[in-house]
N, C-alpha and C positions, 0 to 999 in steps of 0.2 A: 299375839297384838289383833285385835278387830278390827276389821274391814267393814265399812258400811259403802255399801251399794247408794254412790248419789247420781247425779244428771252429770252427763259429760258438759266439761265446762273449760275455759281456760281460765288462767292466773291472771289476776288485773298484773297489766306490765308495769304498774309502778310500784309492785311488791318488792321488798328488798329482801336477800336473803337471810335465810335464818342464823343468829351469831356465830356460831359455829364453823359457818360453811361461808362467810363473807371471806373476799380478798386480803390478805396476810403479808405479809414480809415473808422471804424465804429465811431458814438458818444460813449466817455466815457462810457455812461450811456445808455444801453436802456429799461431795466424793469422798470415797475411800481413799483417803492418800496413800496410807501404808501399802494396800494391798495396790496402788498405781506404781508406786514407787517399786516395789519388790517385782511386778512386771514388768516394766521398762528392764530392771536389771537382769530378770530369765530372758527375758527375748534381747539382749545384747542391745537395748537403744539406750542414749548418752538422754535422750529429753524427747517430748511429744510438743507438737501444734495441731490442735484441733481446733476446728472451720464450722464443721457443723452444728446447726444450732445446738440441740439435744446434749453434742458433748458439751458444747459451750457452759449452756447452762448447768449442766451437771458439776464443770471443772471450777464455777466460779458465782454462779448462782445469776448473772447476768444473762436477762431474757428481754431481748430489743422490742420498746413499745410497737415498730413499726412492725415487729412479726406478721402481721394480717396481711402485710404487703409484701413479703417476701417469702422463697422458701425454702425449706432446710439447708439446700446447697448454697444458700445466698444470705449466709447470715449474720451479717453486716458487724461480726466481729471476730476474733481469734484468741486462743488462750497456748501459751507457751511456757512450759515449768520445764527446769531442767532437775535430771535426776541429783548431779553432782549438789546441786543449789534447791531444794525443795522450797526453800525460806522466802526465795526470792522469783516468783512466779509474774507472769505479764499479761495483762490484759488490753488489747487494742482495741476501741471501740469508735465507730461515729463520733464524730464531733457532739452534733446535737444530742446524743445519749449520753455526752458526760453525766448531765444531771441526775440518772438515773439511781446511782451510789447515794444522793443523799436518803432513799428513800429504801434502798434497797443494798446492806453494808457487805459488807464482800473479805471474806481472809484474803483476797488478792491488793493488795494495795497499790504498788504500782500500774496504773491505769492511764494507758497512753491515747490518746485522742488522734484519729486521723482525719482528713480534707475528704469531702466528698463532693456528690456535682452539687449539691445545696447552694453550697460556695461556689460562687462567679467564678466562670471559664473565659469570659471576656474579660474578665481584668486580671491584672498580675498578682500569684498568692503570696501570703504572705504569715510568719508565722502566730504575726498578731490577728491575722484571722477569727482566731479562733476564741477573742474575747467576747464577740457578737453570740456565742451558746453558754459562753458560763457567767450567771447569775451570780449575784454576791455572797450567796451561800456558799458558792461552789467554793470561790475564791479566798475565802477566808480557810479553807481546811488545809489540811499539811498535804493533803493529797490532790489537793485541786491544786493547788501552786505548783505540785511538782509536775503534774500532766498537762499545764500548758506550757510548759519548757520542752515536752516531748512528743510536738502535736509536728507530727509525721504529714507529707504531703499525698499519702497513700496509702491503704493498709499493708500492703504491699511492703513499702518503706517501712513503716512502722516495725514490719514482722521481722524484717531485716536486721533491721535494729537492735529486737530486744535478743534476738539469734545470738546475733557480737557481744553485747553486752553479759548472757551470760555463759560463754564461752562455747557456746557449739557452732561456731562458722566450721569447726573440721573433726564435726562427729557425726553420730549416726542418729537421724532425726525421723521418729516414726509423724504422720500425718494422716490424718484421717480423712483426706480429701486430695488426692495426688493430682486434680486439677489444682488446687490451690499450691501443694509443693512446685507443682511446674512453673507457676507463677512468681514464687518466693525463690528458689532456687536458680541458681546461675548468676552469672557476671558477677557479680562482688562477691559470691558465693560458691567457687567452682570445688570447692573440699568437703561438701555437706553428700553425705550419702543417706539417701532418701528410700524410708521403708512402709510398706502401707500399713498402717497401724489403725485401720475401719475395727478390724475385731479384736485390736487389742484393747482398746476405748468401753468395746461392748463386753469382754472378758470381765474387763473392771468392774464395771457396772452391774453386772448377774448378781454380786455378793453386795446388801442393800446394808446403810448405814442407818442406826435411830433415826434421826431425821426424817429418810426416806420412808421409813415404816410408817413412821406416825404423817406424813402425808399421804401413804399410801392407804392406810387403813381409815382415814377422813373422805377419800376419796370411793373407796367401796359402801360406806357407811350413807355417802350422797346416793349412790348408786339405789343402792336397796330401797333406800325411802321414798327417791323418783319412783322403782317399778311399783312399788306398796302407793302407792298414792295414783297411779295411773291404772291399776286396778278396778280402784275403788271408786274410778270414775266412771264405771263403764254401766250399762243401761241395757237394759233389750232394745234392738236396732243399730246398737253400733258397731262400724266397722272397723276392719283391722287397719286402715288408714288412719282412722278417726284415734287409734289408743296410738298410734306411732306419733302421730302427732302432738296428743297428749302425753307422753314420757317425754319429747323433747322439752316441749313447754315447763312440766315439773323441772326438770334437770335443771334446766337453765334457771328457772326461779330459783331455786335452791343454791346456786350460785356456781354449777357448773359450767362448762363446754361439750357443745357436741358438735363436730364436724361435718360439714356438707359430703356426702350425701345424707347424713344421718348416725342414729346410733344404735339402732336396731338389726341386728345381721343375717338372725333365722328368718326365711321363708315359712312361713307359717300356712300351711294349704288348706283348704277344706276338703273333706273326701278320703276318699281309700287312696292314694297316692302314698306313699310310707318312703318315699326318696329323702337324704338328708340334702336338703338343697338349700345356698344363703340366698339365690334369687335374686331381684333386679331391683328392689324394694319397692316396687309400682306394683304386687299384689294384692288385690284387696276380693274381700267378703264379709259378712255379716256373722261377726263373733256371739258363739249361739250355745245357748247354754249343753255343759256337758262334753265343750270342746276342749282340748288340752293345747293352750298355748303354751310356746315355747319361747321365753325372753333370754337373750341373750344381748346386752346394752355393751356400749362404748362411750368414753368420752374420757373428759379430763378436769382437775381440781386441781388448783394450783400448779399446773404444768403433767402433774402426776397421774398414769391412767386408772379408769377403774373399767371391771369388765366384768361381765359374766351374769346370772340371772337363774333363773329355773322354770318349772312348768307350772300352770296356771290351769287349773280347771272350772272352769267358767260356770259360776253359779250351782255348784255340785260338786260331787267329789267322786274319786277315782272307783271306776266298778270293774267287777270282772279281770277280763284279761289287764286292763288300765292298772288297779289296785297291786295287781300281781308283778306288775313291771315296774311302780313307781316304789313297792316294797323293796324290789330288789335292786333297783338304784341306789337306795338311800344303804342299802347295804352294803353294796359294793363300793360306792362313795368311802362308808367308815372305815372297808377293808384300804384303799387307797390312801386316806388320811392315812393311817396309821402305820406305812409302809414308805410314807415322803420322810423317808430318812437321810442324813450324808452318806452318799456312795451309793444309794438307789439309782439303777438305770432305768428309763423310762422302758425299755420293753418289763424289766418286772412290772413295774407299778400295771402295765398295760394285760399283763397277765394274772397279777395278782386281783385285778377288778374283772378280767374276764372270768375269772374261774368263782370267784362269787356269784357271777350272775348265773352260770353253769348250773352251781349248788343251787339256786332257788330257782331251779326248774324253767329258766329262758332258755325256748327251744332255736331262739335266733340268738343267743349271745357272741358266735361269730361274727354276728352282722353289727355288731353294739361298737362303737365309736368311743375310743379313749385314749385322749389325746393334752399333751402338756404343752404350754411355753412361757418364760419369762415374762415377769411386768414389769415397768418402771416408769420411765418415761418414755418408755415406745412397749407395743404389744408383744415385741419380740425383743426383748430389752438382754438381750446376752449374744453368747458369740456362736453365731452358727457356721459351722464348716463344710455343710452338706443338708440337700432336702431332707434327707430321711434319716439324720444322726441320733445314733441312740446314746444320748449324754447324759452325764451324772447329777444327780442331786450333790449340791453344796449348803452347807450349814450356813443360813443367812439368806440364802434365794428367795424371791417371791416366785410362786410359779402358781397359774391357771390350770384347775386340772378339770378338764369335761369328759361328761357320759352323757349320752344320747344313744338310747332304745329305737330301733324304726320300729313305726306302724304306724294306723291311722290317725284319725284326729279325734278317736275316743282313747286311745290305746298308749300312743308316745310319750316317752318322758324326756326331757335333756335337763339335764344339773349340773352348773360349774361352780367350783367354789376357789377362792381365792385364800392359798396354804405360806407360810414361813415354816420354812424347811429347819427343823430341829432334830437333837437326835433322840427327840420323843414322838417324832412323827409332826404331820402340818398341822401349823397353828393356825385356825381359818379366819378368818377377816370374818363375812358375812353373819350376822347375830342369829340368823334364824335356823333351823334343823334341815334337813336334808330333805323331808318331806315338800311333795307338793304343796303348793298353795292350794285349797280345797275351798269353794266357794266364800265365805266371806271369812276367813280366819288367815292368819300366816303363820304356817306351826315351825 
């Protein structure tokens, strides 16, 4: 694919995203229900209560429109699933969020609204208060009529009711948030045994469903296009901060979202400093021909994360040591890709990549960075039991693989790829090659 240099400019604010990246309803069910139920049984749990926003989204498809104003630990909703009655899941949502399900269908049909601070506190609360939030279109649905009859005075009351209705009032329940568990359990529920299930849901989310894979591939495609468009915007005199700003505009213009403080996380220093440093995000310099600029970009599309990028040789091609490192990095990634099969340990993948660097004659192969993490609704979408845990790959995992060889701004190289773990090796999400972007082309 050719990239042609154009003057640095921002996309018009009125441009709509391309059709392939426009917002759409999520599938009715994203979650791997079979894996969830098997995991609950293996860990001795009768049911689970999910309160953290990514887990609620994963289990139900619900993402509160007001999420821009609340954090993950105050997600406005909770899901209850019983291992013994998996076909009767319950979701409790804020009263004003009940109409959300008109546009976003969910496999969870038992939707229970609860009163929030929007409902006046200076007036007596009544179950009829729900009517002010329910448009006629909701009242005409079966689930809407049922929801009206289950309007609760609070989220805690709603979840306690769901626990009782699902026969979990004397069971062992996993909660992904123990602060919420402490609010729910006690008083009328003295016989519930609470277990910390934060890791349980992360473990379930490690293996992706086909619906999730579609979303993740699209997110990666958006990121690739945003990087390509940003590179094409370069002209002599452009600064690094201008490039970052352009990337943000391009990513959002395509239909993605970038979180504060920004989507580009690697510091690209000008000069001879070879440190692999994330920086503050405020570093700036003129992006000059011949520089090796490393792109590691983050954001979300339809709630699912994109990650990664590669090295761009500004208005030039790699030369000398830079060419040797670029060729070695591509070869190392190919070896890593082939080794990314179910059962492979991270230490084995690192040894595979490092051996490829050594065979390519890279003198600082032991200083190369080779690391991995799961990707999905979050950038560490996996159960982490220790900060340096030597975990094993599972079929169906989506894993971000990173390679970086230190060097100055004319030799360093960075390459990150997103892979689906399969029995035949990693299935890549990016459509470009492992070679750096050289001058005016993407390989």
